[in-house]
LOPALUM-105388 format. One record per residue (C-alpha): residue number from 1; y, z, x. Coordinates in nm, 2 decimals. Each point is the difference from the previous one (the first is absolute). Layout:
<lumgu><i>NUM</i><yy>Y</yy><zz>Z</zz><xx>X</xx></lumgu>
...
! end
This chain:
<lumgu><i>1</i><yy>10.23</yy><zz>13.94</zz><xx>4.90</xx></lumgu>
<lumgu><i>2</i><yy>0.03</yy><zz>0.35</zz><xx>0.10</xx></lumgu>
<lumgu><i>3</i><yy>0.14</yy><zz>0.22</zz><xx>0.24</xx></lumgu>
<lumgu><i>4</i><yy>-0.21</yy><zz>0.20</zz><xx>0.26</xx></lumgu>
<lumgu><i>5</i><yy>0.12</yy><zz>0.35</zz><xx>0.03</xx></lumgu>
<lumgu><i>6</i><yy>-0.20</yy><zz>0.06</zz><xx>0.30</xx></lumgu>
<lumgu><i>7</i><yy>0.17</yy><zz>-0.26</zz><xx>0.21</xx></lumgu>
<lumgu><i>8</i><yy>0.33</yy><zz>-0.11</zz><xx>0.07</xx></lumgu>
<lumgu><i>9</i><yy>0.25</yy><zz>-0.18</zz><xx>-0.28</xx></lumgu>
<lumgu><i>10</i><yy>-0.09</yy><zz>-0.31</zz><xx>0.09</xx></lumgu>
<lumgu><i>11</i><yy>-0.34</yy><zz>0.01</zz><xx>-0.01</xx></lumgu>
<lumgu><i>12</i><yy>-0.15</yy><zz>-0.09</zz><xx>-0.36</xx></lumgu>
<lumgu><i>13</i><yy>-0.34</yy><zz>-0.03</zz><xx>-0.11</xx></lumgu>
<lumgu><i>14</i><yy>0.01</yy><zz>-0.39</zz><xx>-0.17</xx></lumgu>
<lumgu><i>15</i><yy>-0.18</yy><zz>-0.07</zz><xx>-0.32</xx></lumgu>
<lumgu><i>16</i><yy>-0.03</yy><zz>-0.42</zz><xx>-0.02</xx></lumgu>
<lumgu><i>17</i><yy>-0.34</yy><zz>-0.08</zz><xx>0.02</xx></lumgu>
<lumgu><i>18</i><yy>-0.34</yy><zz>0.23</zz><xx>-0.02</xx></lumgu>
<lumgu><i>19</i><yy>0.04</yy><zz>0.34</zz><xx>0.20</xx></lumgu>
<lumgu><i>20</i><yy>0.36</yy><zz>0.14</zz><xx>0.13</xx></lumgu>
<lumgu><i>21</i><yy>0.14</yy><zz>-0.12</zz><xx>0.32</xx></lumgu>
<lumgu><i>22</i><yy>0.14</yy><zz>0.20</zz><xx>0.22</xx></lumgu>
<lumgu><i>23</i><yy>0.33</yy><zz>-0.24</zz><xx>0.08</xx></lumgu>
<lumgu><i>24</i><yy>0.39</yy><zz>0.13</zz><xx>0.12</xx></lumgu>
<lumgu><i>25</i><yy>0.26</yy><zz>-0.04</zz><xx>-0.21</xx></lumgu>
<lumgu><i>26</i><yy>0.18</yy><zz>-0.30</zz><xx>0.16</xx></lumgu>
<lumgu><i>27</i><yy>-0.36</yy><zz>-0.21</zz><xx>-0.07</xx></lumgu>
<lumgu><i>28</i><yy>-0.06</yy><zz>0.13</zz><xx>-0.38</xx></lumgu>
<lumgu><i>29</i><yy>-0.12</yy><zz>-0.21</zz><xx>-0.26</xx></lumgu>
<lumgu><i>30</i><yy>0.30</yy><zz>-0.10</zz><xx>-0.17</xx></lumgu>
<lumgu><i>31</i><yy>-0.08</yy><zz>-0.30</zz><xx>-0.14</xx></lumgu>
<lumgu><i>32</i><yy>-0.17</yy><zz>0.19</zz><xx>-0.21</xx></lumgu>
<lumgu><i>33</i><yy>0.30</yy><zz>0.04</zz><xx>-0.29</xx></lumgu>
<lumgu><i>34</i><yy>-0.17</yy><zz>0.30</zz><xx>-0.17</xx></lumgu>
<lumgu><i>35</i><yy>-0.02</yy><zz>0.25</zz><xx>0.25</xx></lumgu>
<lumgu><i>36</i><yy>0.38</yy><zz>-0.07</zz><xx>0.05</xx></lumgu>
<lumgu><i>37</i><yy>0.12</yy><zz>-0.06</zz><xx>-0.36</xx></lumgu>
<lumgu><i>38</i><yy>-0.01</yy><zz>0.25</zz><xx>-0.33</xx></lumgu>
<lumgu><i>39</i><yy>-0.31</yy><zz>-0.04</zz><xx>-0.25</xx></lumgu>
<lumgu><i>40</i><yy>0.20</yy><zz>-0.14</zz><xx>-0.22</xx></lumgu>
<lumgu><i>41</i><yy>0.14</yy><zz>-0.25</zz><xx>0.17</xx></lumgu>
<lumgu><i>42</i><yy>-0.39</yy><zz>-0.11</zz><xx>0.10</xx></lumgu>
<lumgu><i>43</i><yy>-0.09</yy><zz>0.00</zz><xx>-0.34</xx></lumgu>
<lumgu><i>44</i><yy>0.23</yy><zz>-0.24</zz><xx>-0.09</xx></lumgu>
<lumgu><i>45</i><yy>-0.16</yy><zz>-0.28</zz><xx>0.29</xx></lumgu>
<lumgu><i>46</i><yy>-0.32</yy><zz>0.10</zz><xx>-0.11</xx></lumgu>
<lumgu><i>47</i><yy>0.08</yy><zz>-0.08</zz><xx>-0.39</xx></lumgu>
<lumgu><i>48</i><yy>0.10</yy><zz>-0.37</zz><xx>0.14</xx></lumgu>
<lumgu><i>49</i><yy>-0.34</yy><zz>-0.06</zz><xx>0.12</xx></lumgu>
<lumgu><i>50</i><yy>-0.26</yy><zz>-0.20</zz><xx>-0.26</xx></lumgu>
<lumgu><i>51</i><yy>-0.31</yy><zz>0.26</zz><xx>-0.05</xx></lumgu>
<lumgu><i>52</i><yy>-0.17</yy><zz>-0.23</zz><xx>0.25</xx></lumgu>
<lumgu><i>53</i><yy>0.19</yy><zz>0.07</zz><xx>0.28</xx></lumgu>
<lumgu><i>54</i><yy>0.04</yy><zz>0.36</zz><xx>-0.16</xx></lumgu>
<lumgu><i>55</i><yy>-0.30</yy><zz>0.06</zz><xx>0.06</xx></lumgu>
<lumgu><i>56</i><yy>-0.01</yy><zz>-0.09</zz><xx>0.38</xx></lumgu>
<lumgu><i>57</i><yy>0.31</yy><zz>0.20</zz><xx>0.06</xx></lumgu>
<lumgu><i>58</i><yy>-0.16</yy><zz>0.30</zz><xx>-0.08</xx></lumgu>
<lumgu><i>59</i><yy>-0.27</yy><zz>-0.08</zz><xx>0.24</xx></lumgu>
<lumgu><i>60</i><yy>0.24</yy><zz>-0.04</zz><xx>0.29</xx></lumgu>
<lumgu><i>61</i><yy>0.09</yy><zz>0.32</zz><xx>0.12</xx></lumgu>
<lumgu><i>62</i><yy>-0.08</yy><zz>0.36</zz><xx>-0.13</xx></lumgu>
<lumgu><i>63</i><yy>0.39</yy><zz>0.11</zz><xx>-0.07</xx></lumgu>
<lumgu><i>64</i><yy>0.00</yy><zz>-0.36</zz><xx>-0.23</xx></lumgu>
<lumgu><i>65</i><yy>-0.34</yy><zz>0.07</zz><xx>-0.19</xx></lumgu>
<lumgu><i>66</i><yy>0.14</yy><zz>0.35</zz><xx>-0.06</xx></lumgu>
<lumgu><i>67</i><yy>0.37</yy><zz>-0.17</zz><xx>-0.16</xx></lumgu>
<lumgu><i>68</i><yy>-0.22</yy><zz>-0.23</zz><xx>-0.17</xx></lumgu>
<lumgu><i>69</i><yy>-0.27</yy><zz>0.17</zz><xx>-0.12</xx></lumgu>
<lumgu><i>70</i><yy>0.22</yy><zz>0.28</zz><xx>-0.08</xx></lumgu>
<lumgu><i>71</i><yy>0.22</yy><zz>-0.23</zz><xx>-0.21</xx></lumgu>
<lumgu><i>72</i><yy>-0.06</yy><zz>0.02</zz><xx>-0.41</xx></lumgu>
<lumgu><i>73</i><yy>0.24</yy><zz>-0.23</zz><xx>-0.01</xx></lumgu>
<lumgu><i>74</i><yy>-0.09</yy><zz>-0.29</zz><xx>0.19</xx></lumgu>
<lumgu><i>75</i><yy>-0.35</yy><zz>-0.02</zz><xx>-0.20</xx></lumgu>
<lumgu><i>76</i><yy>0.19</yy><zz>0.01</zz><xx>-0.33</xx></lumgu>
<lumgu><i>77</i><yy>0.26</yy><zz>-0.31</zz><xx>0.09</xx></lumgu>
<lumgu><i>78</i><yy>-0.32</yy><zz>-0.14</zz><xx>0.06</xx></lumgu>
<lumgu><i>79</i><yy>-0.22</yy><zz>0.08</zz><xx>-0.21</xx></lumgu>
<lumgu><i>80</i><yy>0.26</yy><zz>-0.10</zz><xx>-0.23</xx></lumgu>
<lumgu><i>81</i><yy>-0.06</yy><zz>-0.38</zz><xx>0.11</xx></lumgu>
<lumgu><i>82</i><yy>-0.36</yy><zz>0.00</zz><xx>-0.07</xx></lumgu>
<lumgu><i>83</i><yy>0.09</yy><zz>0.14</zz><xx>-0.33</xx></lumgu>
<lumgu><i>84</i><yy>0.16</yy><zz>-0.34</zz><xx>-0.10</xx></lumgu>
<lumgu><i>85</i><yy>-0.36</yy><zz>-0.11</zz><xx>0.00</xx></lumgu>
<lumgu><i>86</i><yy>-0.22</yy><zz>0.29</zz><xx>-0.08</xx></lumgu>
<lumgu><i>87</i><yy>0.24</yy><zz>0.18</zz><xx>-0.22</xx></lumgu>
<lumgu><i>88</i><yy>-0.29</yy><zz>0.15</zz><xx>-0.25</xx></lumgu>
<lumgu><i>89</i><yy>-0.22</yy><zz>0.08</zz><xx>0.38</xx></lumgu>
<lumgu><i>90</i><yy>0.30</yy><zz>0.16</zz><xx>0.14</xx></lumgu>
<lumgu><i>91</i><yy>0.11</yy><zz>0.19</zz><xx>-0.29</xx></lumgu>
<lumgu><i>92</i><yy>-0.36</yy><zz>0.18</zz><xx>-0.08</xx></lumgu>
<lumgu><i>93</i><yy>-0.06</yy><zz>0.05</zz><xx>0.43</xx></lumgu>
<lumgu><i>94</i><yy>0.42</yy><zz>0.19</zz><xx>-0.07</xx></lumgu>
<lumgu><i>95</i><yy>-0.16</yy><zz>0.20</zz><xx>-0.30</xx></lumgu>
<lumgu><i>96</i><yy>-0.37</yy><zz>0.08</zz><xx>0.11</xx></lumgu>
<lumgu><i>97</i><yy>0.27</yy><zz>0.19</zz><xx>0.30</xx></lumgu>
<lumgu><i>98</i><yy>-0.09</yy><zz>-0.22</zz><xx>0.31</xx></lumgu>
<lumgu><i>99</i><yy>0.29</yy><zz>0.01</zz><xx>0.23</xx></lumgu>
<lumgu><i>100</i><yy>0.24</yy><zz>-0.30</zz><xx>0.04</xx></lumgu>
<lumgu><i>101</i><yy>-0.19</yy><zz>-0.14</zz><xx>0.39</xx></lumgu>
<lumgu><i>102</i><yy>-0.33</yy><zz>0.06</zz><xx>-0.19</xx></lumgu>
<lumgu><i>103</i><yy>0.07</yy><zz>-0.18</zz><xx>-0.32</xx></lumgu>
<lumgu><i>104</i><yy>0.11</yy><zz>-0.28</zz><xx>0.20</xx></lumgu>
<lumgu><i>105</i><yy>-0.27</yy><zz>-0.05</zz><xx>0.25</xx></lumgu>
<lumgu><i>106</i><yy>-0.22</yy><zz>-0.04</zz><xx>-0.30</xx></lumgu>
<lumgu><i>107</i><yy>0.22</yy><zz>-0.30</zz><xx>-0.16</xx></lumgu>
<lumgu><i>108</i><yy>0.12</yy><zz>-0.17</zz><xx>0.30</xx></lumgu>
<lumgu><i>109</i><yy>-0.31</yy><zz>-0.26</zz><xx>0.01</xx></lumgu>
<lumgu><i>110</i><yy>-0.01</yy><zz>0.04</zz><xx>-0.38</xx></lumgu>
<lumgu><i>111</i><yy>0.32</yy><zz>-0.10</zz><xx>-0.07</xx></lumgu>
<lumgu><i>112</i><yy>-0.04</yy><zz>-0.33</zz><xx>0.22</xx></lumgu>
<lumgu><i>113</i><yy>-0.31</yy><zz>-0.09</zz><xx>-0.11</xx></lumgu>
<lumgu><i>114</i><yy>0.14</yy><zz>0.09</zz><xx>-0.36</xx></lumgu>
<lumgu><i>115</i><yy>0.30</yy><zz>-0.20</zz><xx>0.05</xx></lumgu>
<lumgu><i>116</i><yy>-0.20</yy><zz>-0.34</zz><xx>0.10</xx></lumgu>
<lumgu><i>117</i><yy>-0.23</yy><zz>0.04</zz><xx>-0.28</xx></lumgu>
<lumgu><i>118</i><yy>0.30</yy><zz>-0.04</zz><xx>-0.24</xx></lumgu>
<lumgu><i>119</i><yy>0.17</yy><zz>-0.27</zz><xx>0.18</xx></lumgu>
<lumgu><i>120</i><yy>-0.33</yy><zz>-0.24</zz><xx>-0.05</xx></lumgu>
<lumgu><i>121</i><yy>-0.08</yy><zz>0.09</zz><xx>0.37</xx></lumgu>
<lumgu><i>122</i><yy>-0.42</yy><zz>-0.03</zz><xx>-0.08</xx></lumgu>
<lumgu><i>123</i><yy>0.10</yy><zz>-0.23</zz><xx>-0.34</xx></lumgu>
<lumgu><i>124</i><yy>-0.21</yy><zz>-0.28</zz><xx>0.23</xx></lumgu>
<lumgu><i>125</i><yy>-0.29</yy><zz>0.16</zz><xx>0.19</xx></lumgu>
<lumgu><i>126</i><yy>-0.24</yy><zz>-0.23</zz><xx>0.10</xx></lumgu>
<lumgu><i>127</i><yy>-0.11</yy><zz>0.18</zz><xx>0.26</xx></lumgu>
<lumgu><i>128</i><yy>-0.13</yy><zz>0.30</zz><xx>0.22</xx></lumgu>
<lumgu><i>129</i><yy>0.19</yy><zz>-0.12</zz><xx>0.23</xx></lumgu>
<lumgu><i>130</i><yy>0.33</yy><zz>-0.04</zz><xx>-0.15</xx></lumgu>
<lumgu><i>131</i><yy>0.04</yy><zz>0.40</zz><xx>0.04</xx></lumgu>
<lumgu><i>132</i><yy>-0.15</yy><zz>0.05</zz><xx>0.35</xx></lumgu>
<lumgu><i>133</i><yy>0.29</yy><zz>0.21</zz><xx>0.16</xx></lumgu>
<lumgu><i>134</i><yy>0.10</yy><zz>0.16</zz><xx>-0.38</xx></lumgu>
<lumgu><i>135</i><yy>-0.02</yy><zz>0.39</zz><xx>-0.06</xx></lumgu>
<lumgu><i>136</i><yy>-0.15</yy><zz>0.09</zz><xx>-0.33</xx></lumgu>
<lumgu><i>137</i><yy>-0.03</yy><zz>0.30</zz><xx>-0.20</xx></lumgu>
<lumgu><i>138</i><yy>-0.12</yy><zz>0.14</zz><xx>-0.29</xx></lumgu>
<lumgu><i>139</i><yy>0.23</yy><zz>-0.06</zz><xx>-0.27</xx></lumgu>
<lumgu><i>140</i><yy>-0.02</yy><zz>0.21</zz><xx>-0.38</xx></lumgu>
<lumgu><i>141</i><yy>-0.06</yy><zz>-0.14</zz><xx>-0.28</xx></lumgu>
<lumgu><i>142</i><yy>0.40</yy><zz>-0.03</zz><xx>-0.16</xx></lumgu>
<lumgu><i>143</i><yy>0.09</yy><zz>-0.24</zz><xx>0.34</xx></lumgu>
<lumgu><i>144</i><yy>-0.31</yy><zz>-0.21</zz><xx>-0.07</xx></lumgu>
<lumgu><i>145</i><yy>0.15</yy><zz>-0.02</zz><xx>-0.39</xx></lumgu>
<lumgu><i>146</i><yy>0.39</yy><zz>-0.07</zz><xx>0.15</xx></lumgu>
<lumgu><i>147</i><yy>-0.23</yy><zz>-0.27</zz><xx>0.25</xx></lumgu>
<lumgu><i>148</i><yy>-0.14</yy><zz>-0.17</zz><xx>-0.30</xx></lumgu>
<lumgu><i>149</i><yy>0.35</yy><zz>-0.03</zz><xx>-0.22</xx></lumgu>
<lumgu><i>150</i><yy>0.15</yy><zz>-0.18</zz><xx>0.35</xx></lumgu>
<lumgu><i>151</i><yy>-0.31</yy><zz>-0.19</zz><xx>0.00</xx></lumgu>
<lumgu><i>152</i><yy>0.00</yy><zz>-0.12</zz><xx>-0.38</xx></lumgu>
<lumgu><i>153</i><yy>0.36</yy><zz>-0.05</zz><xx>0.06</xx></lumgu>
<lumgu><i>154</i><yy>-0.01</yy><zz>-0.25</zz><xx>0.24</xx></lumgu>
! end
């Protein structure tokens, strides 16, 4: 919410959607907590979201987008969840200087796929029809080694 310096004190610009909207103070976007709360509190609220919800929230409005995009802590927290399955991959990306967000983006789908492989989700696939709707991505040699070991133990 931006106050209009040329207007009266009761005139504000509300950036809740795609473009600023001139509104009167009594009609402002009170539903947007990020406009009234300190950024630290907004970050605490956003930290309660899962990865998909966080990405969706960043598309809600410019203010939310900036708060979420600028917070390495939010992306770090989400990335550490993915690291539980893709430790080697996440650690390698971080050593190579990738941001928490980019590391998360690179490993998010991979973590679900790897987890499913390791749990035996694909052990008895009889046809390609059983894989419809599943996202696949490339896996490195070490990951295939982990999957092969898990299959041999079953």
